[in-house]
N, C-alpha and C positions, 0 to 999 in steps of 0.2 A: 600485667602490672597490677599491684594491689596496694591500696592505701589503707592504713588503720584509722579507726575513729580517733579524733583529736581529743586530748585531755587538757585540763587547765584553760578552759574557754573563758573569754571575756564575758561579763554579764550580758553585754549587748548581743552575743550570739544566742542567748536564750530569750531575749526580749524581741519577739517578732510581731509586736503590735503594729497593725496596719494604720499608723497615724504619723503625721508630720505637721506640726503647728496646727492650723485650722483647716487643713486640706480635706477634701472629700474623697479624692481618688488617688493621689500620689503620696507615697510614703517612702521611708528609708529604713533599711535594716542592715545589720552587719552579718554577712553570710559566709559561713565556712566554705560552702561549696563554690560560691562565686569568687571567693578570695578577696573580699573587701566589702565596701559599701554598695549595696544593691538598691537601686531606685525602683520601687515597686509601683505598678499601675494596676489598680483594683477596678476592673470593669463590672464587678458584681456587688456594688455597695448595698444592694437590696438583700444580700445573703442567700439568694436562691441558687441551687445547683442541680444539675441532672444526675449527680451521684449523691448518695447519702451514706458515705463511708462510716463504718463503725468507729474508726480511729480519728475522724476529723476533729481538728482542734479549733475550728471556727465556732464561736458561741451563737448558735442559731435560736437560742431561747430568748434573745433580746432582738428588738426590731433593727432592720438595716437603717442606714443613715439617710438614704435617698433612693427613690425607685428607679432612677435612670442616670445616664451620664450626659452632662452638659459639655459638649466638645470644646466650646470656647473656654470654659473654666478649666477643663483638663489641660488645654494648651498653656494657659497662664500658669497653672501649677507646675507643669513640666518645665517651662521656661525658667521660672524662678528657682526650681530645684537644681536644674543643670547649672545655672549661674552660681548657686551656692556651692555646688560640688566643685566647679572650676576654680573658685576663689578659696576653697578650703573652709568656708563658713559653715558648711553642713556639719563639720566635725565639732562645731561649738554646741551641737545638740547634747543635752546632758547624758543621754544614753551612750554616747560615743567617747565620753571622758576616759582617758587612759588607754585608748586603742593603740596597739603596737603600730609603729610606722609602716611596716609591710602590709598591714591591713587598712591603713588610712588612705585608701585609694578608691576611686570610683570604678567598680567592677563590671556593672551591667545596668541596663534598664530592663525590667522583667514584667511581663504580663503574669501576675500572680496575685490572686485576690480571694474573695469570699465565695467564688463559684467558678465555673468553667468559662474562661474568657472567650473562647471561640464560639460558644453558644449564644453570646449576646448579639443582638441585632446591630449594635454599634461597633462591633469588633473591627470591621473593615475600615470605617472612618477613623476610629481611634488609632489603628495601626498607621494610617497615613499621618496623623498628627504626631505620633511618636517619631516616625521617620523624618518628618520635616523639622521637628525641633532638635533631633539628633544632628541633622545636617547644619541647622542654624548655629548650633553650639560648637560646630567643628569637631564633633566627637565621632570621627569617621571610623575609628577602630573599636568603638564601644559595642559589645554584643547586645543584640536585642533578644532576650530570652523569652521563650514561651513555655510556661509550666502548665501542662495540659493533660487531660484524660483522653485526648485523641478521638472523642466520640463524634466529632462533626467534620473531620478532614475530608470526607467523601462529598460534602456539599460544595457545589461549584464556587460559590462566593467565598467560602473559607479557603478552598484550595487556591483560588486566585490571590487571596490575601497573603497566604504563605509564600507563594511565588514572588509576589511583590516584595515581601520582607526579606527574601533570600538576597536581594540586592542591597539590603540595609543591615546586614550582620545577624540574620536570624540564626538562633541556636535553640533547637527544640529539645525539651526535657519531657518525655512522655511517660505517663503512669502505666505500669503493668503489675498489678497486685496479686495475680493468680495464675495458675497453670490450667485450671479446669473451670468449666461453666459453673459448677456447684459452688466452688470456693469464691469465685467472682460474685455470684449472687449473694453469698453470705457476707462478704466483706464490703463490696462497693455498692451493693443494694441499688442497682440502676435498672431502668426499663430498657436501656440500650443493650442489645445483644453483645455478648462477649466476642462473638465472631466479627462483629463490626469493628470493635476496638482493635482486635488483632489485624484485620485487613487494613485498617487505617494506619496502624503503626508500621505495617509492612510497606505500604505505599510511601510513607514518610521516610523510612530508612533507605528506600530505593532512590529517593530524590535528594536526600541530604544526610550527612552524618548526624545521628540522633543519639541522645542520652536516654537510657531507660532508668526510671525511678520506680522503686518497689518498696512498699512498707509492709512488713510482716509483723504481727503482734500475737500475743496470747489472748485467746477468747475464753474467758473463764480460766480453767486450768489447762486448756489445750493449746499448745503451740501448733503451727501448721505441720501437717503430717509429712514424713519423709516422702510419701508418694506425691503429695501436693508440690513439695519443693522440686522433686524430680520432674514433674509435669511442667512446672515453671521453667526449669532448665531446658526442657524440650522445646518450649515456645521460643526461647532465645535462640536455640540451635536452629530451629526452622526459619527464623528471621534471617539468620546469617546464611543458611543454605539457599534461600531465595535471592541472595545477592544484597541483602540489607547491610547497611553500614552502621554499626553500633560502636561508638568510641568509648563510652563510659557507662557503667552500671552502678547505680547508687542503691545500696541496700540499707533501709532504715528500720527503726522501730520507734515507738512513741516516747516522748519526753515530757510533754505538757498534757494537761487533763484532756482526754478524748471525749467524743460525743457519748460513748457508752461506758459506764463505769466498770463493766466486766472486761474491758480491754486493757491489758497491761503490757509492759515492755518485755521483749526477749532479752536474754543475756548476751554479752559480747561473744561468748563461746558459740551460742546458737547462730548469731549473725555470721560468725566466721565460717560455720558449716554451710550456710546458705551462699556466702560469697564463693566458697570453693566450688559449688555447683555452677555458679556463673562463670568462674574461670575455666572450668572444664568445657562449658558450652561455647565460650568466646575467648579463646586463648590469647588473642591480641588486644582485647579490650582492657581498659582500666577498670578496676573494681574497687569500690570504696564502701566502708560500712560506717553508719552513723546511728547513734541513739538519738532519734529526733529527726525533724525535717528541716533544720536550719541550714 
């Protein structure tokens, strides 16, 4: 099954500023992929990350807002935001003016911020706060989305936290930006070995249905080579052959200013070609293309 990139987006689809009132950690965005208003939880307000992606759209040239996460404040921000979502008051935010009725819904609460959420030492405690406030607000069907580079899933405390969240609506969206070690090193620029990322994603797909997120872009004049795209398709195929469950593949390119000025967007036609590789590797998965990461 294939989805095409959506045209005629509401301006809020392009405004993914991680802000809401005077909050430090909890924000709200209108998400195409989630299908409505996504309540974001930023566990990296210091703006550090164990990836240094060439396409990253976090402005790391300015300081973070705070070096740590105060769990009591996180709880208060979540509680107030869930209450505002339940009452509809959250749609009074100026950025949501004119949102179509089918998008004016609470779609998820998502760990998605200025760094890798599972790498933060407060991830486990924050996960329990989110689960408790979700239950308190009677949002029993609300997905708890984890947008992640999967670098720490092998750590026992992280694995235990994922298992805990499985009982509270966990939906993992894992990043896979390459098919080879060399391209991974070029794009994601991390000290974490590519093999670890692949192993962790494999484990995740064996334990729960997982969404794969991939962002391909042009570096200078060069789009990712056909050989690289084929290798990426091979990695998807290997995950499925191992018994992994992949329900959705999201193929992105950049839409907002990236970390490196030499990184620019692919065309829709190029994204279509990449999506075809994913469809061939995973015939039963949903495949969608997006210009941008909204």
